[in-house]
N, CA, C and O atoms as a DFTB+ gen file, in Angstrom:
716 C
 N C O
     1  1      13.742     -14.318      -5.126
     2  2      12.691     -13.334      -4.908
     3  2      11.420     -14.046      -4.473
     4  3      11.051     -15.086      -5.020
     5  1      10.761     -13.468      -3.483
     6  2       9.500     -14.015      -3.026
     7  2       8.366     -13.686      -3.981
     8  3       8.559     -13.008      -4.990
     9  1       7.197     -14.172      -3.649
    10  2       6.012     -13.939      -4.462
    11  2       5.354     -12.617      -4.074
    12  3       5.300     -12.265      -2.896
    13  1       4.855     -11.886      -5.076
    14  2       4.144     -10.626      -4.841
    15  2       2.666     -10.856      -5.110
    16  3       2.287     -11.335      -6.179
    17  1       1.825     -10.509      -4.125
    18  2       0.377     -10.528      -4.297
    19  2      -0.124      -9.111      -4.073
    20  3       0.139      -8.508      -3.032
    21  1      -0.854      -8.576      -5.063
    22  2      -1.447      -7.246      -4.959
    23  2      -2.913      -7.411      -4.619
    24  3      -3.652      -8.102      -5.320
    25  1      -3.331      -6.765      -3.527
    26  2      -4.717      -6.809      -3.078
    27  2      -5.340      -5.444      -3.330
    28  3      -4.945      -4.450      -2.721
    29  1      -6.317      -5.401      -4.232
    30  2      -6.989      -4.155      -4.595
    31  2      -8.445      -4.204      -4.173
    32  3      -9.030      -5.280      -4.042
    33  1      -9.023      -3.036      -3.963
    34  2     -10.445      -2.933      -3.662
    35  2     -10.766      -1.525      -3.236
    36  3      -9.879      -0.683      -3.099
    37  1     -12.033      -1.276      -3.028
    38  2     -12.464       0.031      -2.565
    39  2     -12.208       0.191      -1.075
    40  3     -11.704      -0.714      -0.409
    41  1     -12.564       1.360      -0.573
    42  2     -12.426       1.620       0.861
    43  2     -13.324       0.655       1.632
    44  3     -14.470       0.419       1.251
    45  1     -12.793       0.107       2.711
    46  2     -13.524      -0.801       3.599
    47  2     -14.027      -2.049       2.876
    48  3     -15.075      -2.592       3.226
    49  1     -13.283      -2.499       1.873
    50  2     -13.688      -3.680       1.104
    51  2     -13.170      -4.982       1.704
    52  3     -13.514      -6.064       1.227
    53  1     -12.344      -4.888       2.750
    54  2     -11.821      -6.082       3.402
    55  2     -10.396      -6.432       3.017
    56  3      -9.928      -7.531       3.313
    57  1      -9.701      -5.513       2.361
    58  2      -8.333      -5.779       1.896
    59  2      -7.387      -6.112       3.042
    60  3      -6.689      -7.125       2.998
    61  1      -7.362      -5.271       4.063
    62  2      -6.428      -5.475       5.178
    63  2      -6.761      -6.742       5.958
    64  3      -5.863      -7.500       6.323
    65  1      -8.035      -6.974       6.211
    66  2      -8.442      -8.188       6.934
    67  2      -8.063      -9.437       6.157
    68  3      -7.598     -10.421       6.732
    69  1      -8.263      -9.391       4.852
    70  2      -7.921     -10.538       4.010
    71  2      -6.411     -10.770       4.003
    72  3      -5.954     -11.909       4.096
    73  1      -5.644      -9.696       3.892
    74  2      -4.179      -9.820       3.922
    75  2      -3.726     -10.425       5.246
    76  3      -2.852     -11.291       5.278
    77  1      -4.323      -9.963       6.327
    78  2      -3.956     -10.491       7.641
    79  2      -4.288     -11.978       7.727
    80  3      -3.506     -12.765       8.261
    81  1      -5.452     -12.357       7.198
    82  2      -5.832     -13.773       7.220
    83  2      -4.853     -14.619       6.399
    84  3      -4.436     -15.693       6.834
    85  1      -4.486     -14.125       5.202
    86  2      -3.513     -14.852       4.376
    87  2      -2.185     -15.017       5.120
    88  3      -1.571     -16.084       5.088
    89  1      -1.759     -13.954       5.781
    90  2      -0.491     -13.992       6.520
    91  2      -0.558     -14.995       7.668
    92  3       0.364     -15.787       7.864
    93  1      -1.649     -14.957       8.421
    94  2      -1.792     -15.880       9.548
    95  2      -1.833     -17.328       9.071
    96  3      -1.222     -18.204       9.683
    97  1      -2.557     -17.580       7.973
    98  2      -2.685     -18.944       7.449
    99  2      -1.384     -19.459       6.838
   100  3      -1.190     -20.669       6.719
   101  1      -0.499     -18.551       6.453
   102  2       0.760     -18.964       5.818
   103  2       1.705     -19.652       6.800
   104  3       2.541     -20.462       6.400
   105  1       1.571     -19.326       8.087
   106  2       2.474     -19.871       9.093
   107  2       3.858     -19.245       9.067
   108  3       4.756     -19.694       9.779
   109  1       4.039     -18.215       8.254
   110  2       5.345     -17.558       8.124
   111  2       5.491     -16.443       9.151
   112  3       4.509     -15.960       9.714
   113  1       6.730     -16.049       9.381
   114  2       6.969     -14.856      10.190
   115  2       6.561     -13.647       9.350
   116  3       6.746     -13.634       8.133
   117  1       6.003     -12.626      10.018
   118  2       5.380     -11.512       9.295
   119  2       5.943     -10.174       9.748
   120  3       6.158      -9.937      10.936
   121  1       6.175      -9.309       8.771
   122  2       6.455      -7.894       9.023
   123  2       5.314      -7.094       8.419
   124  3       4.924      -7.303       7.270
   125  1       4.792      -6.179       9.212
   126  2       3.696      -5.321       8.779
   127  2       4.260      -3.923       8.563
   128  3       4.695      -3.270       9.512
   129  1       4.253      -3.461       7.306
   130  2       4.708      -2.107       6.984
   131  2       3.489      -1.199       6.937
   132  3       2.668      -1.293       6.024
   133  1       3.378      -0.331       7.914
   134  2       2.241       0.578       8.019
   135  2       2.630       1.941       7.462
   136  3       3.628       2.528       7.881
   137  1       1.837       2.445       6.513
   138  2       2.153       3.733       5.890
   139  2       1.302       4.877       6.425
   140  3       1.557       6.036       6.100
   141  1       0.291       4.570       7.243
   142  2      -0.602       5.613       7.760
   143  2       0.134       6.532       8.725
   144  3       1.002       6.104       9.485
   145  1      -0.239       7.802       8.671
   146  2       0.286       8.784       9.614
   147  2      -0.877       9.306      10.451
   148  3      -1.946       9.606       9.920
   149  1      -0.667       9.412      11.745
   150  2      -1.708       9.878      12.664
   151  2      -1.745      11.408      12.661
   152  3      -1.217      12.054      13.567
   153  1      -2.370      11.971      11.638
   154  2      -2.406      13.427      11.506
   155  2      -3.636      14.055      12.153
   156  3      -3.723      15.276      12.275
   157  1      -4.596      13.210      12.571
   158  2      -5.774      13.717      13.271
   159  2      -6.329      12.603      14.165
   160  3      -5.853      11.469      14.122
   161  1      -7.333      12.934      14.970
   162  2      -7.882      11.967      15.925
   163  2      -8.501      10.756      15.233
   164  3      -8.343       9.625      15.693
   165  1      -9.204      10.993      14.130
   166  2      -9.854       9.896      13.422
   167  2      -8.819       8.904      12.897
   168  3      -9.001       7.692      13.008
   169  1      -7.748       9.417      12.334
   170  2      -6.705       8.532      11.805
   171  2      -5.982       7.820      12.948
   172  3      -5.611       6.654      12.812
   173  1      -5.781       8.504      14.059
   174  2      -5.178       7.861      15.236
   175  2      -6.023       6.680      15.695
   176  3      -5.488       5.625      16.036
   177  1      -7.344       6.856      15.704
   178  2      -8.249       5.771      16.097
   179  2      -8.166       4.598      15.133
   180  3      -8.148       3.442      15.556
   181  1      -8.117       4.891      13.840
   182  2      -7.998       3.820      12.839
   183  2      -6.699       3.036      13.025
   184  3      -6.685       1.807      12.965
   185  1      -5.615       3.769      13.251
   186  2      -4.315       3.121      13.441
   187  2      -4.348       2.226      14.675
   188  3      -3.875       1.090      14.631
   189  1      -4.908       2.734      15.782
   190  2      -4.998       1.936      17.010
   191  2      -5.838       0.682      16.797
   192  3      -5.506      -0.385      17.314
   193  1      -6.931       0.806      16.031
   194  2      -7.782      -0.349      15.744
   195  2      -6.997      -1.396      14.958
   196  3      -7.027      -2.579      15.296
   197  1      -6.297      -0.963      13.911
   198  2      -5.490      -1.898      13.121
   199  2      -4.419      -2.563      13.987
   200  3      -4.191      -3.768      13.877
   201  1      -3.762      -1.781      14.848
   202  2      -2.717      -2.336      15.715
   203  2      -3.280      -3.407      16.641
   204  3      -2.649      -4.442      16.854
   205  1      -4.467      -3.158      17.191
   206  2      -5.062      -4.111      18.134
   207  2      -5.488      -5.406      17.444
   208  3      -5.603      -6.444      18.095
   209  1      -5.721      -5.351      16.141
   210  2      -6.161      -6.533      15.402
   211  2      -4.997      -7.398      14.915
   212  3      -5.204      -8.531      14.482
   213  1      -3.781      -6.868      14.985
   214  2      -2.606      -7.617      14.511
   215  2      -2.013      -8.450      15.640
   216  3      -2.023      -8.029      16.796
   217  1      -1.496      -9.629      15.308
   218  2      -0.795     -10.419      16.325
   219  2       0.403      -9.643      16.878
   220  3       1.131      -8.989      16.132
   221  1       0.593      -9.725      18.176
   222  2       1.659      -8.963      18.850
   223  2       3.052      -9.404      18.415
   224  3       3.994      -8.615      18.488
   225  1       3.198     -10.643      17.967
   226  2       4.528     -11.136      17.595
   227  2       4.962     -10.697      16.193
   228  3       6.100     -10.952      15.800
   229  1       4.086     -10.047      15.437
   230  2       4.483      -9.535      14.132
   231  2       5.390      -8.326      14.304
   232  3       5.161      -7.483      15.171
   233  1       6.412      -8.249      13.478
   234  2       7.250      -7.044      13.434
   235  2       6.440      -5.957      12.727
   236  3       5.866      -6.202      11.667
   237  1       6.392      -4.762      13.308
   238  2       5.700      -3.637      12.677
   239  2       6.690      -2.512      12.449
   240  3       7.422      -2.114      13.355
   241  1       6.700      -2.005      11.223
   242  2       7.509      -0.841      10.873
   243  2       6.566       0.227      10.341
   244  3       5.788      -0.027       9.422
   245  1       6.633       1.409      10.914
   246  2       5.799       2.522      10.455
   247  2       6.636       3.378       9.516
   248  3       7.562       4.071       9.938
   249  1       6.290       3.314       8.231
   250  2       7.090       3.952       7.186
   251  2       6.145       4.697       6.242
   252  3       5.468       4.059       5.436
   253  1       6.082       6.019       6.320
   254  2       5.138       6.759       5.478
   255  2       5.529       6.823       4.004
   256  3       4.654       6.960       3.149
   257  1       6.813       6.729       3.687
   258  2       7.317       6.687       2.306
   259  2       8.772       6.260       2.345
   260  3       9.319       6.028       3.423
   261  1       9.403       6.154       1.193
   262  2      10.776       5.622       1.092
   263  2      10.860       4.213       1.682
   264  3      11.782       3.890       2.430
   265  1       9.888       3.395       1.332
   266  2       9.809       2.037       1.870
   267  2      11.071       1.239       1.555
   268  3      11.577       0.516       2.413
   269  1      11.575       1.364       0.342
   270  2      12.731       0.557      -0.075
   271  2      13.948       0.767       0.820
   272  3      14.750      -0.148       1.008
   273  1      14.083       1.962       1.367
   274  2      15.215       2.274       2.245
   275  2      15.191       1.391       3.495
   276  3      16.236       1.105       4.078
   277  1      13.995       0.963       3.899
   278  2      13.832       0.227       5.152
   279  2      13.701      -1.285       4.967
   280  3      13.562      -2.015       5.949
   281  1      13.745      -1.757       3.734
   282  2      13.554      -3.188       3.489
   283  2      14.601      -4.031       4.215
   284  3      14.316      -5.164       4.603
   285  1      15.788      -3.503       4.401
   286  2      16.833      -4.223       5.125
   287  2      16.494      -4.498       6.584
   288  3      17.104      -5.367       7.206
   289  1      15.524      -3.764       7.138
   290  2      15.107      -3.963       8.528
   291  2      14.151      -5.144       8.680
   292  3      13.844      -5.555       9.799
   293  1      13.685      -5.684       7.567
   294  2      12.699      -6.764       7.597
   295  2      13.393      -8.074       7.953
   296  3      14.380      -8.468       7.332
   297  1      12.851      -8.731       8.961
   298  2      13.426      -9.990       9.451
   299  2      12.401     -11.118       9.363
   300  3      12.353     -11.977      10.243
   301  1      11.590     -11.123       8.321
   302  2      10.522     -12.116       8.244
   303  2      10.449     -12.741       6.858
   304  3      11.176     -12.363       5.940
   305  1       9.547     -13.710       6.739
   306  2       9.342     -14.430       5.478
   307  2       8.201     -13.855       4.652
   308  3       8.060     -14.182       3.473
   309  1       7.385     -12.998       5.263
   310  2       6.235     -12.422       4.572
   311  2       6.065     -10.975       5.025
   312  3       6.193     -10.667       6.210
   313  1       5.779     -10.096       4.079
   314  2       5.606      -8.672       4.368
   315  2       4.222      -8.239       3.906
   316  3       3.803      -8.550       2.791
   317  1       3.518      -7.520       4.772
   318  2       2.273      -6.854       4.382
   319  2       2.584      -5.370       4.278
   320  3       3.011      -4.752       5.253
   321  1       2.370      -4.797       3.099
   322  2       2.507      -3.352       2.911
   323  2       1.106      -2.770       2.886
   324  3       0.357      -2.982       1.933
   325  1       0.752      -2.038       3.929
   326  2      -0.593      -1.480       4.084
   327  2      -0.478       0.027       4.297
   328  3      -0.259       0.453       5.431
   329  1      -0.610       0.824       3.294
   330  2      -1.015       0.510       1.939
   331  2      -0.412       1.517       0.956
   332  3       0.056       2.585       1.349
   333  1      -0.431       1.160      -0.311
   334  2       0.073       2.059      -1.361
   335  2      -0.761       3.331      -1.451
   336  3      -0.247       4.387      -1.821
   337  1      -2.026       3.236      -1.120
   338  2      -2.914       4.398      -1.191
   339  2      -2.418       5.502      -0.264
   340  3      -2.277       6.652      -0.679
   341  1      -2.154       5.149       0.988
   342  2      -1.683       6.153       1.945
   343  2      -0.243       6.550       1.674
   344  3       0.132       7.701       1.900
   345  1       0.564       5.624       1.196
   346  2       1.934       5.966       0.832
   347  2       1.916       7.045      -0.262
   348  3       2.679       8.010      -0.204
   349  1       1.042       6.872      -1.252
   350  2       0.912       7.862      -2.328
   351  2       0.372       9.177      -1.780
   352  3       0.807      10.248      -2.203
   353  1      -0.568       9.109      -0.844
   354  2      -1.081      10.320      -0.197
   355  2       0.035      11.045       0.546
   356  3       0.139      12.270       0.473
   357  1       0.866      10.296       1.256
   358  2       1.980      10.905       1.993
   359  2       2.934      11.626       1.049
   360  3       3.429      12.707       1.366
   361  1       3.191      11.030      -0.104
   362  2       4.028      11.698      -1.105
   363  2       3.334      12.950      -1.638
   364  3       3.966      13.993      -1.808
   365  1       2.046      12.844      -1.896
   366  2       1.271      13.985      -2.395
   367  2       1.390      15.180      -1.457
   368  3       1.550      16.316      -1.905
   369  1       1.313      14.922      -0.161
   370  2       1.341      16.011       0.820
   371  2       2.661      16.773       0.786
   372  3       2.714      17.934       1.193
   373  1       3.721      16.137       0.308
   374  2       5.007      16.825       0.192
   375  2       4.990      17.868      -0.932
   376  3       5.807      18.789      -0.939
   377  1       4.056      17.719      -1.883
   378  2       4.024      18.591      -3.058
   379  2       2.732      19.401      -3.157
   380  3       2.450      19.995      -4.197
   381  1       1.950      19.426      -2.084
   382  2       0.679      20.148      -2.066
   383  2       0.878      21.553      -1.533
   384  3       1.592      21.770      -0.554
   385  1       0.233      22.505      -2.195
   386  2       0.231      23.883      -1.709
   387  2      -1.067      24.526      -2.159
   388  3      -1.390      24.548      -3.347
   389  1      -1.802      25.046      -1.197
   390  2      -3.073      25.724      -1.482
   391  2      -4.022      24.835      -2.285
   392  3      -4.654      25.291      -3.238
   393  1      -4.115      23.570      -1.894
   394  2      -5.001      22.581      -2.504
   395  2      -4.689      22.301      -3.970
   396  3      -5.541      21.813      -4.713
   397  1      -3.470      22.610      -4.379
   398  2      -2.968      22.241      -5.704
   399  2      -1.717      21.404      -5.498
   400  3      -1.041      21.517      -4.476
   401  1      -1.419      20.571      -6.471
   402  2      -0.227      19.736      -6.376
   403  2       0.715      20.099      -7.514
   404  3       0.293      20.307      -8.652
   405  1       1.990      20.170      -7.186
   406  2       3.018      20.392      -8.201
   407  2       3.212      19.042      -8.896
   408  3       3.922      18.169      -8.395
   409  1       2.580      18.889     -10.040
   410  2       2.418      17.576     -10.673
   411  2       3.728      16.899     -11.069
   412  3       3.890      15.702     -10.833
   413  1       4.655      17.627     -11.660
   414  2       5.888      16.996     -12.166
   415  2       6.713      16.350     -11.051
   416  3       7.070      15.178     -11.175
   417  1       7.032      17.066      -9.966
   418  2       7.820      16.398      -8.918
   419  2       7.037      15.307      -8.180
   420  3       7.628      14.327      -7.727
   421  1       5.722      15.464      -8.053
   422  2       4.908      14.420      -7.430
   423  2       4.945      13.158      -8.293
   424  3       5.112      12.051      -7.780
   425  1       4.790      13.332      -9.595
   426  2       4.854      12.199     -10.520
   427  2       6.202      11.498     -10.408
   428  3       6.268      10.272     -10.321
   429  1       7.257      12.271     -10.410
   430  2       8.604      11.709     -10.293
   431  2       8.771      10.943      -8.978
   432  3       9.375       9.871      -8.951
   433  1       8.232      11.498      -7.889
   434  2       8.347      10.846      -6.578
   435  2       7.604       9.508      -6.555
   436  3       8.107       8.531      -6.001
   437  1       6.415       9.459      -7.149
   438  2       5.650       8.204      -7.181
   439  2       6.361       7.178      -8.056
   440  3       6.488       6.017      -7.667
   441  1       6.822       7.590      -9.226
   442  2       7.554       6.671     -10.107
   443  2       8.769       6.089      -9.378
   444  3       9.029       4.888      -9.449
   445  1       9.504       6.953      -8.680
   446  2      10.704       6.517      -7.960
   447  2      10.339       5.571      -6.819
   448  3      10.986       4.539      -6.637
   449  1       9.311       5.917      -6.056
   450  2       8.891       5.076      -4.929
   451  2       8.563       3.666      -5.411
   452  3       9.013       2.684      -4.820
   453  1       7.782       3.567      -6.481
   454  2       7.372       2.253      -6.988
   455  2       8.570       1.499      -7.566
   456  3       8.732       0.307      -7.305
   457  1       9.404       2.178      -8.344
   458  2      10.587       1.520      -8.925
   459  2      11.529       1.023      -7.834
   460  3      12.024      -0.102      -7.903
   461  1      11.776       1.857      -6.830
   462  2      12.663       1.462      -5.730
   463  2      12.071       0.306      -4.930
   464  3      12.789      -0.614      -4.536
   465  1      10.763       0.353      -4.690
   466  2      10.097      -0.724      -3.958
   467  2      10.231      -2.043      -4.711
   468  3      10.602      -3.060      -4.125
   469  1       9.933      -2.028      -6.004
   470  2      10.022      -3.261      -6.786
   471  2      11.451      -3.790      -6.843
   472  3      11.664      -5.001      -6.783
   473  1      12.424      -2.903      -6.956
   474  2      13.830      -3.338      -6.962
   475  2      14.197      -3.985      -5.628
   476  3      14.886      -5.004      -5.603
   477  1      13.739      -3.400      -4.520
   478  2      14.025      -3.959      -3.194
   479  2      13.344      -5.311      -3.011
   480  3      13.923      -6.228      -2.428
   481  1      12.118      -5.434      -3.506
   482  2      11.407      -6.713      -3.410
   483  2      12.153      -7.783      -4.201
   484  3      12.346      -8.897      -3.716
   485  1      12.568      -7.445      -5.412
   486  2      13.279      -8.403      -6.266
   487  2      14.598      -8.854      -5.636
   488  3      15.032      -9.988      -5.841
   489  1      15.227      -7.973      -4.875
   490  2      16.528      -8.286      -4.269
   491  2      16.400      -9.136      -3.006
   492  3      17.397      -9.663      -2.514
   493  1      15.192      -9.272      -2.481
   494  2      15.004      -9.999      -1.229
   495  2      14.307     -11.330      -1.419
   496  3      14.032     -11.754      -2.542
   497  1      14.024     -11.983      -0.297
   498  2      13.392     -13.296      -0.314
   499  2      11.955     -13.339       0.190
   500  3      11.226     -14.261      -0.178
   501  1      11.505     -12.388       1.016
   502  2      10.154     -12.511       1.559
   503  2       9.069     -12.438       0.486
   504  3       9.251     -11.826      -0.566
   505  1       7.940     -13.075       0.778
   506  2       6.727     -12.872      -0.008
   507  2       6.134     -11.532       0.411
   508  3       6.318     -11.095       1.547
   509  1       5.423     -10.882      -0.506
   510  2       4.826      -9.569      -0.230
   511  2       3.336      -9.601      -0.520
   512  3       2.904     -10.108      -1.554
   513  1       2.553      -9.053       0.405
   514  2       1.139      -8.755       0.201
   515  2       1.041      -7.233       0.185
   516  3       1.209      -6.584       1.217
   517  1       0.771      -6.667      -0.986
   518  2       0.712      -5.216      -1.133
   519  2      -0.747      -4.812      -1.281
   520  3      -1.444      -5.281      -2.181
   521  1      -1.200      -3.941      -0.393
   522  2      -2.588      -3.490      -0.369
   523  2      -2.677      -2.112      -1.009
   524  3      -1.845      -1.240      -0.757
   525  1      -3.707      -1.927      -1.849
   526  2      -3.943      -0.611      -2.437
   527  2      -5.422      -0.458      -2.766
   528  3      -6.117      -1.440      -3.026
   529  1      -5.886       0.768      -2.752
   530  2      -7.267       1.051      -3.126
   531  2      -7.374       1.223      -4.633
   532  3      -6.484       1.778      -5.278
   533  1      -8.475       0.740      -5.176
   534  2      -8.806       1.000      -6.575
   535  2      -9.775       2.178      -6.557
   536  3     -10.966       2.007      -6.296
   537  1      -9.261       3.365      -6.835
   538  2     -10.092       4.571      -6.738
   539  2     -10.541       5.078      -8.106
   540  3     -11.226       6.097      -8.188
   541  1     -10.169       4.393      -9.167
   542  2     -10.489       4.857     -10.508
   543  2     -11.851       4.430     -11.017
   544  3     -12.164       4.669     -12.184
   545  1     -12.670       3.808     -10.189
   546  2     -13.976       3.325     -10.633
   547  2     -15.089       4.355     -10.454
   548  3     -16.216       4.136     -10.896
   549  1     -14.775       5.471      -9.810
   550  2     -15.804       6.457      -9.517
   551  2     -15.797       7.619     -10.487
   552  3     -15.292       7.525     -11.606
   553  1     -16.364       8.701     -10.032
   554  2     -16.437       9.916     -10.832
   555  2     -15.065      10.538     -11.007
   556  3     -14.152      10.288     -10.221
   557  1     -14.929      11.349     -12.043
   558  2     -13.699      12.114     -12.233
   559  2     -13.672      13.192     -11.153
   560  3     -14.623      13.965     -11.034
   561  1     -12.598      13.256     -10.363
   562  2     -12.532      14.286      -9.323
   563  2     -12.673      15.688      -9.935
   564  3     -12.122      15.955     -11.003
   565  1     -13.404      16.578      -9.266
   566  2     -13.648      17.912      -9.822
   567  2     -12.493      18.896      -9.619
   568  3     -12.590      20.051     -10.032
   569  1     -11.419      18.458      -8.995
   570  2     -10.316      19.378      -8.723
   571  2      -8.997      18.735      -9.142
   572  3      -8.867      17.512      -9.183
   573  1      -8.026      19.586      -9.449
   574  2      -6.744      19.161     -10.015
   575  2      -6.022      18.148      -9.144
   576  3      -5.559      17.123      -9.642
   577  1      -5.920      18.424      -7.844
   578  2      -5.172      17.536      -6.962
   579  2      -5.788      16.133      -6.949
   580  3      -5.061      15.140      -6.964
   581  1      -7.095      16.048      -6.922
   582  2      -7.768      14.754      -6.930
   583  2      -7.536      13.983      -8.213
   584  3      -7.337      12.768      -8.186
   585  1      -7.559      14.685      -9.339
   586  2      -7.326      14.018     -10.624
   587  2      -5.890      13.504     -10.733
   588  3      -5.660      12.374     -11.164
   589  1      -4.933      14.338     -10.340
   590  2      -3.526      13.928     -10.398
   591  2      -3.297      12.735      -9.471
   592  3      -2.624      11.774      -9.844
   593  1      -3.858      12.798      -8.261
   594  2      -3.706      11.700      -7.305
   595  2      -4.307      10.411      -7.864
   596  3      -3.664       9.361      -7.836
   597  1      -5.535      10.489      -8.370
   598  2      -6.196       9.311      -8.934
   599  2      -5.364       8.711     -10.058
   600  3      -5.181       7.496     -10.124
   601  1      -4.861       9.565     -10.940
   602  2      -4.078       9.084     -12.079
   603  2      -2.798       8.381     -11.628
   604  3      -2.451       7.323     -12.154
   605  1      -2.099       8.965     -10.659
   606  2      -0.827       8.375     -10.231
   607  2      -1.017       7.114      -9.396
   608  3      -0.223       6.180      -9.509
   609  1      -2.049       7.069      -8.564
   610  2      -2.313       5.827      -7.842
   611  2      -2.726       4.742      -8.832
   612  3      -2.338       3.584      -8.682
   613  1      -3.510       5.113      -9.843
   614  2      -3.871       4.154     -10.888
   615  2      -2.645       3.629     -11.611
   616  3      -2.540       2.433     -11.881
   617  1      -1.714       4.527     -11.925
   618  2      -0.472       4.093     -12.573
   619  2       0.299       3.141     -11.655
   620  3       0.764       2.090     -12.097
   621  1       0.434       3.514     -10.370
   622  2       1.168       2.673      -9.414
   623  2       0.532       1.286      -9.320
   624  3       1.235       0.276      -9.309
   625  1      -0.798       1.240      -9.252
   626  2      -1.485      -0.052      -9.186
   627  2      -1.217      -0.887     -10.438
   628  3      -0.994      -2.094     -10.345
   629  1      -1.237      -0.246     -11.608
   630  2      -0.953      -0.973     -12.851
   631  2       0.472      -1.525     -12.849
   632  3       0.707      -2.670     -13.237
   633  1       1.403      -0.711     -12.414
   634  2       2.820      -1.123     -12.388
   635  2       3.018      -2.299     -11.432
   636  3       3.706      -3.268     -11.753
   637  1       2.402      -2.198     -10.252
   638  2       2.503      -3.287      -9.280
   639  2       1.815      -4.548      -9.796
   640  3       2.330      -5.651      -9.618
   641  1       0.660      -4.392     -10.433
   642  2      -0.074      -5.544     -10.967
   643  2       0.730      -6.252     -12.051
   644  3       0.720      -7.480     -12.140
   645  1       1.417      -5.479     -12.865
   646  2       2.234      -6.068     -13.934
   647  2       3.341      -6.955     -13.346
   648  3       3.660      -8.004     -13.907
   649  1       3.917      -6.539     -12.231
   650  2       5.011      -7.288     -11.603
   651  2       4.520      -8.386     -10.660
   652  3       5.262      -9.314     -10.340
   653  1       3.275      -8.276     -10.222
   654  2       2.747      -9.211      -9.224
   655  2       2.551     -10.605      -9.816
   656  3       2.230     -10.767     -10.993
   657  1       2.754     -11.595      -8.965
   658  2       2.462     -12.974      -9.341
   659  2       0.962     -13.229      -9.292
   660  3       0.429     -14.055     -10.032
   661  1       0.294     -12.497      -8.401
   662  2      -1.139     -12.685      -8.206
   663  2      -1.762     -11.330      -7.903
   664  3      -1.181     -10.522      -7.178
   665  1      -2.955     -11.081      -8.465
   666  2      -3.717      -9.868      -8.170
   667  2      -5.102     -10.315      -7.722
   668  3      -5.765     -11.099      -8.401
   669  1      -5.528      -9.805      -6.574
   670  2      -6.831     -10.155      -6.016
   671  2      -7.617      -8.869      -5.810
   672  3      -7.116      -7.914      -5.215
   673  1      -8.854      -8.848      -6.307
   674  2      -9.741      -7.695      -6.152
   675  2     -10.805      -8.069      -5.131
   676  3     -11.472      -9.094      -5.269
   677  1     -10.963      -7.235      -4.100
   678  2     -11.943      -7.523      -3.059
   679  2     -13.157      -6.616      -3.189
   680  3     -13.033      -5.403      -3.357
   681  1     -14.341      -7.234      -3.106
   682  2     -15.604      -6.513      -3.113
   683  2     -16.415      -7.034      -1.934
   684  3     -16.700      -8.229      -1.861
   685  1     -16.785      -6.160      -1.019
   686  2     -17.587      -6.539       0.144
   687  2     -16.981      -7.731       0.883
   688  3     -17.696      -8.617       1.351
   689  1     -15.652      -7.737       0.980
   690  2     -14.953      -8.791       1.698
   691  2     -14.764     -10.076       0.915
   692  3     -14.190     -11.036       1.429
   693  1     -15.240     -10.107      -0.322
   694  2     -15.129     -11.312      -1.143
   695  2     -13.953     -11.152      -2.104
   696  3     -13.944     -10.237      -2.927
   697  1     -12.955     -12.044      -2.001
   698  2     -11.795     -11.944      -2.897
   699  2     -12.077     -12.576      -4.258
   700  3     -12.648     -13.662      -4.353
   701  1     -11.662     -11.868      -5.307
   702  2     -11.783     -12.390      -6.672
   703  2     -10.393     -12.350      -7.300
   704  3      -9.780     -11.286      -7.385
   705  1      -9.902     -13.491      -7.735
   706  2      -8.577     -13.555      -8.344
   707  2      -8.664     -12.979      -9.757
   708  3      -9.441     -13.447     -10.589
   709  1      -7.849     -11.952     -10.007
   710  2      -7.804     -11.286     -11.310
   711  2      -6.642     -11.832     -12.131
   712  3      -6.743     -11.981     -13.349
   713  1      -5.556     -12.122     -11.458
   714  2      -4.340     -12.627     -12.127
   715  2      -3.708     -13.683     -11.233
   716  3      -2.674     -14.251     -11.584
């Protein structure tokens, strides 16, 4: 099993740039697992920006969820998963109706996604850089869907951190080793 590094931080804290730098400095072959979905013009622009910043020789797989199912397609020594935040959002959207979330099946889906991902990582050889947002440092969301989402992403981050060999928290582009 390769090494797992979890990169946490707020929005625009430099997580993706730092992961890319670590990958480039490693000298390893890289697979970039992108979880973002281009559901509007703004997100399309963000995706295009990220794509233009990545080396062209990196393998890119666009996988909004069920990441473990696609691990067999990885042909590299290092994987960047960018990011658990959007992967969790993609799962949330499957259970959202009228700005409410059906909490039980969403919870089950997140638990399964993380368990399957960790099992797939353990079964393989590549090193993993897993990016996720730390969204639990702010105010309590005033609506049910936001609270459920915050709680489950927080749980996913804790689960990943427990299994990770290294956890790095980024603030204003500055990495701080937590574990």
